Wavefront OBJ file of the C-alpha trace (Angstrom):
o trace
v 118.421 -47.048 -158.749
v 119.076 -48.680 -155.413
v 122.396 -48.023 -153.691
v 123.868 -51.251 -152.321
v 125.788 -49.320 -149.636
v 122.541 -48.336 -147.872
v 120.350 -51.004 -146.303
v 116.632 -50.564 -146.942
v 114.506 -51.781 -144.057
v 110.787 -52.166 -143.444
v 109.089 -48.824 -142.879
v 111.371 -46.836 -145.181
v 109.744 -44.476 -147.649
v 111.085 -43.505 -151.063
v 109.888 -42.876 -154.626
v 109.264 -46.033 -156.685
v 108.963 -46.266 -160.453
v 105.598 -47.454 -161.802
v 103.434 -47.063 -164.898
v 100.288 -44.943 -164.668
v 97.034 -45.460 -166.586
v 98.496 -43.727 -169.648
v 101.459 -46.135 -169.487
v 103.760 -43.279 -168.559
v 106.515 -43.451 -165.939
v 105.833 -41.876 -162.558
v 107.618 -41.902 -159.204
v 105.024 -41.903 -156.381
v 106.156 -42.096 -152.768
v 105.925 -45.656 -151.397
v 106.463 -47.426 -148.094
v 108.513 -50.616 -147.814
v 106.356 -53.239 -146.079
v 108.596 -56.276 -146.494
v 111.964 -57.353 -147.860
v 112.809 -60.840 -149.092
v 116.009 -62.364 -150.442
v 115.957 -64.541 -153.521
v 119.061 -65.997 -155.153
v 121.047 -63.130 -156.653
v 118.916 -60.145 -155.545
v 116.389 -58.672 -153.130
v 112.725 -57.905 -153.653
v 110.771 -55.193 -151.852
v 107.026 -55.195 -151.196
v 105.823 -51.602 -151.487
v 102.611 -49.733 -150.712
v 102.161 -46.548 -152.743
v 101.155 -43.749 -150.370
v 97.675 -42.338 -151.117
v 97.030 -45.153 -153.611
v 94.663 -48.077 -153.137
v 96.226 -51.175 -151.604
v 95.286 -53.222 -154.649
v 98.271 -51.591 -156.410
v 100.788 -52.909 -153.834
v 103.442 -55.091 -155.422
v 106.910 -56.641 -155.225
v 109.524 -54.495 -156.969
v 113.179 -54.933 -157.878
v 115.941 -52.627 -156.544
v 116.362 -50.846 -159.887
v 112.903 -49.251 -159.457
v 113.829 -47.523 -156.187
v 115.026 -43.907 -155.991
v 117.594 -44.023 -153.187
v 118.335 -40.292 -153.367
v 115.092 -39.507 -151.516
v 115.134 -42.371 -149.022
v 113.300 -41.632 -145.741
v 114.029 -43.873 -142.770
v 111.166 -44.716 -140.388
v 110.770 -42.442 -137.386
v 111.039 -43.833 -133.915
v 107.727 -44.541 -132.242
v 106.669 -41.885 -129.768
v 106.198 -42.677 -126.112
v 102.826 -43.683 -124.726
v 100.605 -40.748 -123.772
v 100.798 -39.423 -120.241
v 97.857 -38.509 -118.054
v 98.138 -34.780 -118.643
v 98.292 -35.355 -122.433
v 101.182 -32.940 -123.047
v 102.192 -32.294 -126.610
v 104.775 -34.723 -127.885
v 103.449 -37.532 -125.724
v 102.128 -39.318 -128.798
v 102.151 -38.830 -132.571
v 99.741 -36.146 -133.614
v 97.157 -36.410 -136.352
v 95.404 -33.738 -138.424
v 92.121 -34.428 -136.667
v 93.688 -34.117 -133.213
v 95.472 -30.900 -134.200
v 92.284 -29.357 -135.522
v 90.288 -30.422 -132.488
v 92.962 -29.003 -130.200
v 92.881 -25.644 -131.978
v 89.098 -25.597 -131.833
v 89.192 -26.402 -128.122
v 91.543 -23.483 -127.597
v 89.225 -21.181 -129.536
v 86.247 -22.279 -127.483
v 88.118 -21.758 -124.235
v 89.451 -18.358 -125.252
v 85.999 -17.216 -126.361
v 84.402 -18.235 -123.078
v 87.237 -17.115 -120.775
v 87.148 -13.679 -119.062
v 89.405 -11.031 -120.553
v 91.483 -10.593 -117.414
v 92.785 -12.468 -114.450
v 91.636 -16.027 -113.919
v 91.918 -18.912 -116.334
v 89.113 -21.383 -116.545
v 89.683 -25.115 -116.051
v 89.687 -27.276 -119.165
v 86.119 -28.393 -119.856
v 85.272 -32.031 -120.347
v 85.194 -33.425 -123.900
v 81.456 -33.927 -123.912
v 80.849 -30.312 -123.001
v 83.292 -29.217 -125.703
v 81.446 -31.078 -128.431
v 78.129 -29.559 -127.377
v 79.520 -26.022 -127.398
v 81.163 -26.609 -130.765
v 77.913 -27.785 -132.311
v 76.164 -24.699 -130.925
v 78.884 -22.443 -132.259
v 78.634 -23.918 -135.758
v 74.957 -23.120 -136.031
v 75.617 -19.448 -135.438
v 78.746 -19.132 -137.539
v 78.145 -20.756 -140.913
v 76.368 -18.971 -143.760
v 74.782 -21.857 -145.691
v 71.054 -22.694 -145.431
v 70.269 -25.766 -143.352
v 69.003 -28.929 -144.962
v 66.268 -31.206 -143.662
v 67.133 -32.778 -140.334
v 67.253 -36.227 -141.855
v 70.349 -35.271 -143.839
v 72.373 -35.291 -140.649
v 71.425 -38.888 -140.066
v 72.066 -39.499 -143.745
v 75.661 -38.365 -143.435
v 76.132 -40.814 -140.602
v 74.389 -43.715 -142.291
v 75.829 -43.345 -145.802
v 79.217 -41.808 -145.038
v 80.125 -42.841 -141.469
v 83.416 -41.504 -140.184
v 83.451 -42.149 -136.449
v 82.293 -45.019 -134.257
v 81.914 -42.809 -131.193
v 78.266 -41.831 -130.926
v 79.240 -38.707 -128.941
v 80.986 -37.258 -132.008
v 79.217 -34.095 -133.152
v 79.520 -32.079 -136.359
v 82.346 -29.563 -136.047
v 82.964 -26.271 -137.760
v 83.246 -25.919 -141.505
v 86.932 -25.022 -141.240
v 87.722 -28.200 -139.341
v 85.565 -30.267 -141.650
v 87.420 -29.036 -144.730
v 90.795 -29.839 -143.180
v 89.780 -33.386 -142.393
v 89.302 -35.940 -145.148
v 85.689 -35.913 -144.060
v 82.701 -38.192 -143.758
v 83.408 -41.034 -146.145
v 83.840 -44.768 -146.186
v 86.620 -44.986 -148.722
v 88.628 -41.780 -148.689
v 86.479 -39.630 -150.982
v 85.343 -36.344 -149.512
v 81.781 -35.401 -148.738
v 80.942 -31.942 -147.395
v 78.246 -31.382 -144.803
v 75.977 -28.361 -145.369
v 75.553 -26.607 -142.032
v 72.826 -24.251 -140.861
v 72.260 -20.654 -141.960
v 72.901 -17.951 -139.346
v 69.882 -16.401 -137.758
v 67.471 -18.780 -139.508
v 65.621 -21.249 -137.375
v 65.290 -24.793 -138.615
v 61.785 -25.277 -139.886
v 59.583 -27.861 -138.269
v 58.780 -30.959 -140.231
v 55.722 -30.602 -142.372
v 54.982 -34.304 -142.070
v 55.787 -37.197 -144.355
v 52.753 -36.474 -146.515
v 53.936 -33.003 -147.541
v 54.230 -32.950 -151.307
v 57.178 -32.137 -153.550
v 56.034 -29.799 -156.324
v 57.417 -30.111 -159.832
v 57.246 -27.434 -162.504
v 58.835 -26.825 -165.871
v 60.970 -23.781 -166.638
v 60.918 -22.034 -169.999
v 63.240 -24.761 -171.167
v 60.952 -27.785 -171.435
v 63.833 -30.139 -170.614
v 64.837 -28.290 -167.432
v 62.562 -28.840 -164.444
v 62.544 -27.659 -160.856
v 61.147 -29.785 -158.056
v 60.066 -28.413 -154.678
v 61.085 -30.350 -151.592
v 59.357 -30.337 -148.210
v 61.161 -28.388 -145.462
v 62.292 -31.584 -143.790
v 61.280 -34.949 -142.443
v 62.267 -36.458 -139.147
v 64.843 -39.195 -139.351
v 64.357 -42.466 -137.583
v 68.084 -43.059 -137.219
v 69.053 -40.184 -134.947
v 66.678 -39.146 -132.214
v 68.947 -36.553 -130.607
v 70.399 -34.985 -133.750
v 73.775 -36.684 -133.285
v 74.788 -38.943 -136.182
v 74.600 -42.565 -135.112
v 77.507 -44.830 -135.960
v 76.665 -47.920 -138.030
v 76.616 -51.294 -136.390
v 79.761 -53.132 -137.446
v 78.428 -56.585 -138.268
v 78.311 -58.643 -141.421
v 79.530 -61.761 -143.141
v 82.765 -59.866 -143.732
v 83.061 -57.368 -140.900
v 85.051 -54.140 -140.889
v 87.631 -54.201 -138.120
v 91.124 -52.697 -138.224
v 92.257 -54.039 -134.858
v 93.921 -57.022 -136.559
v 95.605 -54.927 -139.259
v 99.304 -55.807 -139.247
v 102.092 -56.313 -141.764
v 100.924 -59.841 -142.565
v 97.365 -58.848 -143.469
v 98.533 -55.737 -145.323
v 100.352 -57.879 -147.892
v 98.835 -59.987 -150.634
v 99.499 -63.638 -149.858
v 98.101 -65.268 -153.011
v 99.842 -64.633 -156.337
v 97.234 -66.024 -158.712
v 93.881 -67.848 -158.628
v 92.581 -70.030 -161.439
v 88.779 -70.080 -161.463
v 87.318 -71.869 -164.461
v 88.569 -70.227 -167.640
v 89.841 -67.149 -165.769
v 93.052 -66.438 -163.908
v 92.575 -63.772 -161.260
v 95.218 -61.583 -159.678
v 94.123 -61.015 -156.053
v 94.059 -57.443 -154.768
v 94.278 -58.061 -151.020
v 95.116 -60.544 -148.294
v 92.828 -63.543 -147.770
v 93.316 -66.131 -144.995
v 93.678 -69.239 -147.126
v 95.700 -72.043 -145.468
v 99.330 -71.082 -145.036
v 100.664 -74.004 -147.080
v 98.780 -72.761 -150.150
v 100.165 -69.219 -150.089
v 103.578 -70.275 -151.412
v 102.070 -71.804 -154.577
v 102.373 -69.885 -157.859
v 98.701 -70.644 -158.655
v 95.808 -71.554 -156.369
v 93.179 -73.637 -158.158
v 89.471 -73.297 -157.373
v 86.553 -75.401 -158.545
v 84.275 -72.826 -160.159
v 81.121 -74.641 -159.049
v 81.764 -75.529 -155.387
v 84.701 -73.069 -154.877
v 86.830 -75.748 -153.174
v 90.501 -74.716 -153.202
v 93.190 -77.152 -154.408
v 96.956 -76.984 -154.636
v 97.574 -78.271 -158.177
v 95.955 -78.735 -161.566
v 96.117 -82.503 -161.121
v 94.161 -82.249 -157.871
v 91.597 -80.022 -159.595
v 91.138 -82.464 -162.460
v 90.674 -85.315 -159.992
v 88.178 -83.240 -158.024
v 86.130 -82.383 -161.129
v 85.574 -86.079 -161.834
v 83.880 -86.361 -158.415
v 82.165 -82.957 -158.138
v 78.577 -83.220 -159.336
v 77.754 -79.516 -159.023
v 77.286 -77.501 -162.197
v 75.704 -74.544 -160.408
v 75.898 -73.010 -156.925
v 74.035 -74.988 -154.252
v 70.686 -73.583 -153.201
v 67.522 -72.447 -154.966
v 67.477 -70.728 -158.333
v 65.102 -67.795 -157.763
v 65.694 -65.815 -160.961
v 66.489 -66.605 -164.588
v 66.330 -64.460 -167.667
v 68.406 -65.313 -170.705
v 71.780 -66.535 -169.478
v 71.617 -64.691 -166.140
v 70.529 -66.611 -163.033
v 70.483 -65.896 -159.302
v 70.782 -68.583 -156.631
v 69.771 -68.127 -152.991
v 72.131 -69.943 -150.610
v 71.536 -70.387 -146.894
v 74.744 -69.875 -144.919
v 73.671 -72.529 -142.422
v 72.626 -75.236 -144.892
v 75.594 -74.701 -147.232
v 78.279 -73.676 -144.784
v 81.317 -74.993 -146.701
v 80.332 -73.248 -149.926
v 79.583 -70.020 -148.068
v 82.950 -70.052 -146.307
v 84.776 -70.724 -149.578
v 82.846 -67.855 -151.167
v 83.932 -65.541 -148.344
v 87.572 -66.577 -148.785
v 87.401 -65.792 -152.493
v 85.625 -62.481 -151.869
v 88.244 -61.393 -149.331
v 90.840 -61.402 -152.131
v 89.027 -58.396 -153.619
v 87.550 -56.671 -150.533
v 90.038 -54.839 -148.348
v 87.699 -53.123 -145.893
v 86.229 -56.359 -144.533
v 87.414 -59.020 -142.123
v 86.572 -62.665 -142.681
v 84.215 -64.424 -140.316
v 83.510 -68.142 -140.618
v 80.116 -67.905 -138.926
v 77.926 -67.823 -142.021
v 74.764 -69.133 -140.317
v 73.022 -65.722 -139.943
v 73.431 -64.868 -143.635
v 71.912 -65.510 -147.019
v 74.095 -65.421 -150.130
v 72.739 -64.478 -153.550
v 75.091 -65.653 -156.304
v 74.719 -64.341 -159.858
v 75.800 -66.701 -162.640
v 76.129 -66.830 -166.410
v 74.982 -70.018 -168.114
v 76.634 -71.879 -170.976
v 76.861 -75.520 -172.087
v 79.335 -76.345 -169.287
v 77.246 -74.979 -166.416
v 76.476 -71.864 -164.384
v 79.616 -69.751 -163.929
v 79.844 -67.367 -160.963
v 79.880 -63.675 -161.902
v 79.384 -62.031 -158.510
v 77.363 -62.194 -155.342
v 75.978 -60.277 -152.415
v 75.174 -61.415 -148.894
v 72.525 -60.146 -146.496
v 71.534 -60.803 -142.914
v 68.509 -62.993 -142.330
v 67.421 -60.494 -139.707
v 68.662 -56.906 -139.834
v 67.547 -54.325 -137.285
v 69.122 -51.514 -139.365
v 67.265 -52.338 -142.610
v 70.442 -53.561 -144.310
v 69.595 -55.381 -147.525
v 73.248 -56.029 -148.441
v 76.128 -57.019 -146.161
v 78.836 -57.577 -148.787
v 78.706 -57.218 -152.546
v 81.279 -58.161 -155.171
v 81.578 -58.517 -158.927
v 84.576 -60.654 -159.855
v 87.254 -58.725 -161.818
v 86.720 -60.487 -165.197
v 83.096 -59.282 -165.182
v 83.610 -55.748 -163.916
v 82.737 -52.654 -165.992
v 80.043 -54.613 -167.846
v 76.966 -53.597 -165.870
v 76.869 -56.590 -163.522
v 77.496 -54.483 -160.413
v 74.351 -52.413 -160.964
v 72.467 -55.619 -161.760
v 73.426 -57.033 -158.346
v 72.346 -53.803 -156.651
v 69.084 -53.688 -158.578
v 68.353 -57.311 -157.635
v 68.918 -56.570 -153.937
v 66.307 -53.796 -154.120
v 63.876 -56.030 -156.012
v 64.079 -58.457 -153.091
v 63.376 -55.555 -150.726
v 60.309 -54.626 -152.796
v 58.950 -58.164 -152.481
v 59.626 -58.043 -148.737
v 57.806 -54.713 -148.525
v 60.788 -52.938 -146.953
v 63.244 -50.180 -147.722
v 66.891 -51.190 -147.609
v 70.399 -49.805 -147.529
v 73.843 -51.408 -147.904
v 75.887 -52.138 -144.828
v 78.681 -49.672 -144.183
v 81.499 -49.128 -144.876
v 81.385 -49.442 -148.640
v 84.519 -49.994 -150.672
v 85.555 -47.341 -153.177
v 84.163 -49.302 -156.123
v 81.044 -50.242 -154.145
v 80.357 -46.618 -153.269
v 80.711 -45.557 -156.905
v 78.312 -48.304 -158.026
v 75.695 -47.427 -155.411
v 75.898 -43.693 -156.117
v 75.450 -44.368 -159.805
v 72.499 -46.723 -159.233
v 70.756 -44.363 -156.800
v 71.277 -41.406 -159.146
v 69.875 -43.190 -162.186
v 66.934 -44.676 -160.276
v 65.870 -41.392 -158.660
v 66.362 -39.306 -161.812
v 64.305 -41.844 -163.763
v 61.373 -41.297 -161.391
v 61.682 -37.502 -161.354
v 61.850 -37.258 -165.133
v 58.827 -39.504 -165.618
v 56.541 -37.472 -163.336
v 53.440 -36.260 -165.161
v 51.109 -33.416 -164.256
v 47.462 -34.040 -163.464
v 44.619 -31.638 -164.324
v 47.100 -29.089 -165.573
v 48.754 -28.807 -162.161
v 52.409 -29.334 -161.459
v 53.235 -32.938 -160.546
v 53.871 -33.629 -156.875
v 55.766 -36.332 -155.018
v 57.207 -36.808 -151.530
v 60.583 -38.131 -150.463
v 58.777 -41.005 -148.778
v 56.983 -41.874 -152.015
v 60.293 -42.009 -153.872
v 61.582 -44.299 -151.127
v 58.525 -46.557 -151.331
v 58.654 -46.817 -155.129
v 62.359 -47.685 -155.241
v 62.798 -49.381 -151.807
v 65.825 -47.084 -151.382
v 66.046 -45.838 -147.820
v 64.966 -42.222 -147.327
v 68.415 -41.156 -146.062
v 70.030 -42.573 -149.215
v 67.549 -40.654 -151.386
v 68.419 -37.367 -149.683
v 72.169 -38.031 -149.753
v 71.986 -38.794 -153.482
v 70.195 -35.518 -154.164
v 72.948 -33.753 -152.221
v 75.673 -35.638 -154.078
v 74.166 -34.629 -157.425
v 74.105 -31.042 -156.125
v 70.447 -30.693 -157.092
v 69.255 -29.076 -153.859
v 68.867 -25.300 -153.889
v 67.336 -22.845 -151.429
v 64.787 -20.618 -153.151
v 62.202 -18.272 -151.577
v 62.129 -20.128 -148.294
v 61.903 -23.594 -149.851
v 64.314 -26.368 -150.751
v 64.010 -27.171 -154.436
v 65.620 -29.637 -156.839
v 66.754 -28.265 -160.181
v 67.201 -30.687 -163.071
v 69.367 -28.955 -165.634
v 69.714 -29.802 -169.307
v 73.147 -31.339 -168.669
v 71.815 -33.643 -165.948
v 68.916 -34.785 -168.133
v 71.144 -35.473 -171.148
v 73.764 -37.207 -169.013
v 71.088 -39.434 -167.494
v 69.685 -40.359 -170.904
v 73.144 -41.268 -172.203
v 73.787 -43.439 -169.131
v 70.479 -45.260 -169.475
v 71.177 -46.018 -173.145
v 74.347 -47.844 -172.087
v 72.553 -49.791 -169.353
v 71.414 -52.884 -171.202
v 71.197 -55.304 -168.261
v 68.067 -54.856 -166.144
v 66.188 -57.052 -163.681
v 62.772 -58.245 -164.884
v 60.491 -58.578 -161.810
v 58.334 -61.099 -163.703
v 61.249 -63.556 -163.763
v 61.759 -63.378 -159.990
v 60.325 -66.330 -158.046
v 61.001 -65.419 -154.447
v 58.996 -65.865 -151.264
v 60.387 -63.979 -148.247
v 60.665 -65.894 -144.998
v 60.028 -64.606 -141.499
v 63.326 -65.574 -139.895
v 62.291 -64.228 -136.494
v 59.998 -67.249 -136.069
v 62.610 -69.816 -136.988
v 64.639 -70.069 -133.809
v 68.140 -70.987 -134.945
v 67.150 -70.872 -138.621
l 1 2 3 4 5 6 7 8 9 10 11 12 13 14 15 16 17 18 19 20 21 22 23 24 25 26 27 28 29 30 31 32 33 34 35 36 37 38 39 40 41 42 43 44 45 46 47 48 49 50 51 52 53 54 55 56 57 58 59 60 61 62 63 64 65 66 67 68 69 70 71 72 73 74 75 76 77 78 79 80 81 82 83 84 85 86 87 88 89 90 91 92 93 94 95 96 97 98 99 100 101 102 103 104 105 106 107 108 109 110 111 112 113 114 115 116 117 118 119 120 121 122 123 124 125 126 127 128 129 130 131 132 133 134 135 136 137 138 139 140 141 142 143 144 145 146 147 148 149 150 151 152 153 154 155 156 157 158 159 160 161 162 163 164 165 166 167 168 169 170 171 172 173 174 175 176 177 178 179 180 181 182 183 184 185 186 187 188 189 190 191 192 193 194 195 196 197 198 199 200 201 202 203 204 205 206 207 208 209 210 211 212 213 214 215 216 217 218 219 220 221 222 223 224 225 226 227 228 229 230 231 232 233 234 235 236 237 238 239 240 241 242 243 244 245 246 247 248 249 250 251 252 253 254 255 256 257 258 259 260 261 262 263 264 265 266 267 268 269 270 271 272 273 274 275 276 277 278 279 280 281 282 283 284 285 286 287 288 289 290 291 292 293 294 295 296 297 298 299 300 301 302 303 304 305 306 307 308 309 310 311 312 313 314 315 316 317 318 319 320 321 322 323 324 325 326 327 328 329 330 331 332 333 334 335 336 337 338 339 340 341 342 343 344 345 346 347 348 349 350 351 352 353 354 355 356 357 358 359 360 361 362 363 364 365 366 367 368 369 370 371 372 373 374 375 376 377 378 379 380 381 382 383 384 385 386 387 388 389 390 391 392 393 394 395 396 397 398 399 400 401 402 403 404 405 406 407 408 409 410 411 412 413 414 415 416 417 418 419 420 421 422 423 424 425 426 427 428 429 430 431 432 433 434 435 436 437 438 439 440 441 442 443 444 445 446 447 448 449 450 451 452 453 454 455 456 457 458 459 460 461 462 463 464 465 466 467 468 469 470 471 472 473 474 475 476 477 478 479 480 481 482 483 484 485 486 487 488 489 490 491 492 493 494 495 496 497 498 499 500 501 502 503 504 505 506 507 508 509 510 511 512 513 514 515 516 517 518 519 520 521 522 523 524 525 526 527 528 529 530 531 532 533 534 535 536 537 538
């Protein structure tokens, strides 16, 4: 219960009552982001600490626990040149790095007398990377996994960032795009990293005594194209909705739209989206489900529908099977639709920033057909020209259609396009939490499907390379390796890296595939890739 004698201001933290997934009461710690007065009472906009922002909400005073109220701390002074402690707020990463720096200095300093000057940061990172190699007891993985960690789970934009010790890595929340941890596997002491055996080196497959449990030999390693010097390269931050936290303030941290009516669905937005300011005060924002034009009232929507001739997204229909269709939309030719699509998508994508320049992008919109028209289910966008082999810039399944297999269908379609183009692809980073889960699941099922269907020839054990898996699936090689690591299939056995498919993994995969009813049929795809490099301004 809130105590009227104490004034709650923005920045305060205190427990707030909410219902969990089991519909039980819980009191997680929350931060007050905004306070507004309405006739008779106050409302508080809260962000639950360590919870996703989509759960942020306005709460009444009776849900606040005033006994544990924490007032905001005063901001620390700007850092001084000598960087003394207390000059700015510390962070876990900075604390760990500082302790590591001290360890490095103490290890290299003479035992008596003089003290050495503080080395430069670049030299520190090099010495730390060298020290890790000699100090950690886990066998090293192929060199391409280091680039994989940077490409699939980027953590830093600074290309000079090097992998630190295992102790530091476990204290940090680690190389992820959405807050989930991912542990790097460092090198084994005293064991030199084996040279690459070439991309044609085969992966051997053999069956154990249990006919359902197979072990697959991996090559020692394959050179990665993404990191020439062994340092993970940061992803290029571009896209139709671009990740950028420099604008992140109180306004953009708060949901500004209460409800959106889209066709027969009413959607509760998860995040901020920069719709016109005059529309944010409305109880419901109305959207035309075919052209995505936003309107302020039901009367305006009804009037618009009498004039709107669209019954499907603009652009070319390049796929249809049953009631599922995909439309390809050029961001330059259909700029208004593309911008409206980005505005809608921003309501459910927190890690992206809206850009109105849609010219360099293609949008692939998935729809369901009925007697009234083609209703939008989800979409993904991709760059017309991508130097990093990105085949997806942003991807979204609208909330009413989530948890029904449409997310994997969008992902599968993006890779089918890559197959037609004759390329391998990877999604643009960072991925949202739900996006990362969907991609991990798709990669796991796709790769396990190939491994389980391998057949022996002439009585010999079947063989396959990482590159062949990549070519068959169009999944980038780094994503293949990271998925094998995520599934914890890689083992070190008699000087070789092997994959072990246990009975549990096989049964779990078969159960998952039985539930996966929606699949892309390549025969129903009518798509001709274009060479955008020869088209000037597209």
